[in-house]
C-alpha positions in Angstrom: 109.4 131.7 21.9 108.5 130.0 18.5 104.9 129.6 17.6 103.7 126.8 15.3 103.4 128.6 12.0 100.6 126.2 10.9 98.3 127.9 13.6 99.1 131.5 12.8 96.2 133.2 11.0 93.9 130.2 11.3 90.3 130.6 12.4 89.8 130.1 16.1 86.5 128.3 15.5 88.4 125.2 14.3 90.5 124.9 17.5 88.3 126.0 20.3 88.0 123.3 23.0 91.0 121.4 21.7 94.4 120.8 23.4 97.1 121.9 21.1 100.9 122.3 21.4 101.2 125.8 20.0 104.6 127.1 21.1 108.2 126.1 21.8 110.1 128.1 24.4 113.8 127.6 23.9 116.3 128.6 26.7 119.9 128.5 25.6 123.0 127.7 27.6 121.3 126.1 30.6 123.8 124.5 33.0 122.7 121.4 34.9 122.4 123.3 38.1 120.1 125.8 36.4 117.6 123.4 35.0 115.1 123.9 37.8 115.3 127.7 37.4 114.7 127.3 33.7 111.6 125.1 34.3 110.3 127.6 36.8 110.7 130.4 34.2 108.7 128.4 31.6 105.8 128.1 34.2 105.9 131.8 34.8 105.6 132.4 31.1 102.7 130.0 30.8 100.7 131.8 33.6 101.3 135.2 32.0 100.2 133.9 28.6 97.1 132.5 30.2 96.3 135.9 31.6 97.0 137.6 28.3 94.8 135.1 26.4 92.2 134.2 29.0 92.7 130.6 27.7 94.3 127.7 29.5 98.1 127.7 28.9 100.4 125.2 30.5 103.8 123.6 30.1 103.3 120.2 28.5 106.9 118.9 28.7 110.6 119.6 28.8 113.5 118.3 26.8 117.0 118.6 28.4 119.6 118.7 27.0 118.2 120.0 23.7 118.1 117.3 21.0 118.8 114.5 23.6 115.3 113.0 23.4 115.1 113.1 27.2 111.5 114.3 27.7 109.5 115.0 30.9 105.8 115.2 30.0 102.9 116.5 32.1 99.2 115.9 32.2 97.0 118.7 30.8 93.6 120.0 31.4 91.4 122.6 29.6 91.3 123.6 26.0 91.6 126.5 23.7 89.3 129.5 24.4 89.1 132.7 22.6 86.8 135.4 23.9 87.9 138.9 24.8 91.6 138.4 25.7 93.4 140.8 27.9 96.1 141.5 25.3 95.7 141.6 21.5 96.9 138.1 21.0 96.8 138.5 17.2 99.8 140.8 17.6 103.1 139.1 18.5 104.5 142.5 19.2 101.8 143.2 21.8 102.3 139.9 23.5 106.1 140.4 23.6 105.6 143.9 25.0 103.3 142.6 27.7 105.8 139.9 28.8 108.7 142.3 28.9 106.7 144.9 30.8 105.4 142.7 33.6 107.7 139.7 34.0 109.9 141.0 36.8 107.0 142.2 38.9 105.1 139.0 38.3 108.0 136.9 39.6 108.2 139.0 42.7 104.4 139.0 43.4 103.1 135.7 42.1 103.4 133.8 45.4 102.4 136.6 47.9 99.4 137.6 45.8 98.6 134.1 44.5 98.4 135.4 40.9 98.2 132.0 39.2 95.1 131.2 41.2 93.6 134.5 40.1 94.4 133.9 36.4 92.8 130.5 36.7 89.6 131.9 38.2 89.3 134.4 35.4 90.0 131.8 32.7 87.5 129.3 34.2 84.9 132.0 34.5 85.0 132.3 30.7 84.2 128.7 30.0 81.0 128.5 27.9 77.6 127.3 29.0 77.8 128.4 32.6 75.0 130.3 34.5 76.0 134.0 34.9 75.7 133.6 38.7 78.6 131.0 38.6 80.6 133.3 36.4 80.0 136.2 38.9 80.9 134.0 41.8 84.3 133.1 40.2 85.2 136.8 39.7 84.0 137.6 43.2 86.2 134.9 44.7 89.1 136.3 42.7 88.4 139.7 44.3 88.2 138.0 47.7 91.5 136.3 47.2 93.2 139.6 46.0 91.7 141.4 49.0 93.0 138.7 51.4 96.5 138.6 50.0 96.6 142.4 49.9 95.7 142.7 53.6 98.3 140.0 54.5 101.0 141.6 52.4 100.3 144.9 54.4 100.6 143.2 57.7 97.0 143.9 58.7 96.2 141.6 61.7 93.9 138.7 61.2 92.2 137.6 64.4 89.1 135.4 65.0 88.0 135.3 61.4 88.5 139.0 60.5 91.1 141.6 59.5 91.3 144.0 62.4 92.0 147.7 62.7 94.6 147.5 65.4 98.1 146.0 65.6 97.2 144.2 68.8 93.6 143.0 68.1 91.1 141.5 70.5 87.6 140.3 69.8 86.3 143.8 70.4 88.7 145.4 67.9 86.8 146.9 64.9 87.0 144.9 61.7 87.6 145.8 58.1 84.7 145.2 55.8 85.2 143.7 52.3 84.4 147.1 50.8 87.0 148.9 52.9 89.8 146.5 52.1 88.8 146.5 48.4 88.9 150.3 48.4 92.4 150.4 50.1 93.7 147.8 47.6 92.3 149.7 44.6 93.6 153.1 45.8 97.1 151.7 46.1 97.3 151.2 42.3 95.5 154.5 41.5 92.0 153.2 41.0 89.4 155.5 42.7 86.0 154.2 41.8 84.0 151.3 40.4 83.7 148.8 43.2 80.5 149.9 45.1 78.0 148.2 42.7 80.3 145.2 42.6 80.2 144.9 46.4 76.4 145.2 46.4 76.0 142.4 43.7 78.6 140.2 45.5 76.6 140.5 48.8 73.4 139.7 47.1 74.6 136.5 45.4 76.7 135.3 48.3 73.9 135.6 50.8 71.0 134.5 48.6 72.6 132.3 45.9 71.0 134.2 43.1 70.6 137.9 42.0 67.2 139.4 41.7 68.5 141.8 39.0 67.5 141.2 35.4 69.7 139.0 33.3 71.0 141.9 31.3 72.1 143.7 34.5 73.9 140.6 35.7 75.8 140.2 32.4 76.8 143.9 32.6 78.0 143.5 36.1 80.1 140.5 35.1 81.6 142.5 32.3 82.3 145.4 34.7 84.0 143.0 37.2 86.3 141.7 34.5 87.2 145.3 33.5 88.1 146.2 37.1 90.0 143.0 37.7 91.9 143.3 34.4 92.9 146.9 35.1 93.8 146.2 38.7 96.1 143.2 37.8 97.8 145.1 35.0 98.4 148.1 37.3 99.7 145.8 40.0 102.1 144.2 37.6 103.3 147.6 36.4 102.1 147.1 32.9 102.6 150.0 30.4 101.0 149.8 27.1 97.7 148.9 25.3 95.3 146.3 26.6 91.8 145.3 25.5 88.6 146.3 27.3 86.4 143.4 28.3 83.1 145.2 28.3 83.8 146.9 25.0 85.2 144.2 22.7 87.9 145.4 20.2 88.4 148.6 22.1 92.0 149.2 23.1 92.8 151.1 26.4 96.2 152.4 27.5 98.0 152.4 30.9 
């Protein structure tokens, strides 16, 4: 990966909201029958970098063979954001360590757990000038998706609109609540607390469309949701190393 040196050390203020080609990813010795695999790899890298940055990252084009001038280009959406990234993106060493730490697990989990969808929700929730209720809804939907894919990956039966507590469910079979599945999901990666207040806020907004809590409390809950989702995803991916707290900017945590 080779980043554009003209961008390194520049103020983010001047590039926020813009679409920029920032990085070249060069893969050597790609035989013709491996081109599709190489393209798939670049997309994996883009999604992981999006999670690391919490900014839209996408593959804008391919050239194959190198130096041939034979380009395939793709439409883009979104622009540069910089606000409380997951990984210290000012450190090339930290980003490299993150990619090396999680890449294999990401490749094995990205489809079954719909991780690109989750990364997109978290990134879009960070777009400026949105009501905090919209931001909260996005992180709640991300939690709902993770809960759903967790239950399906564990073979929990889904019958008549609910996950059921029996391998041979009927309409009378007891159902799992959102909180119960969230607790099981979090426990599996070693997270034991933090979701009860989130569930209460989620129910309040989903059922009424707006929270009755003060604005400051809603912002704090949004921050807390990001903290929990960030930690869960890093644990799920098997990350080992430092990452940045969302609710406490510039504070590094360790897994």
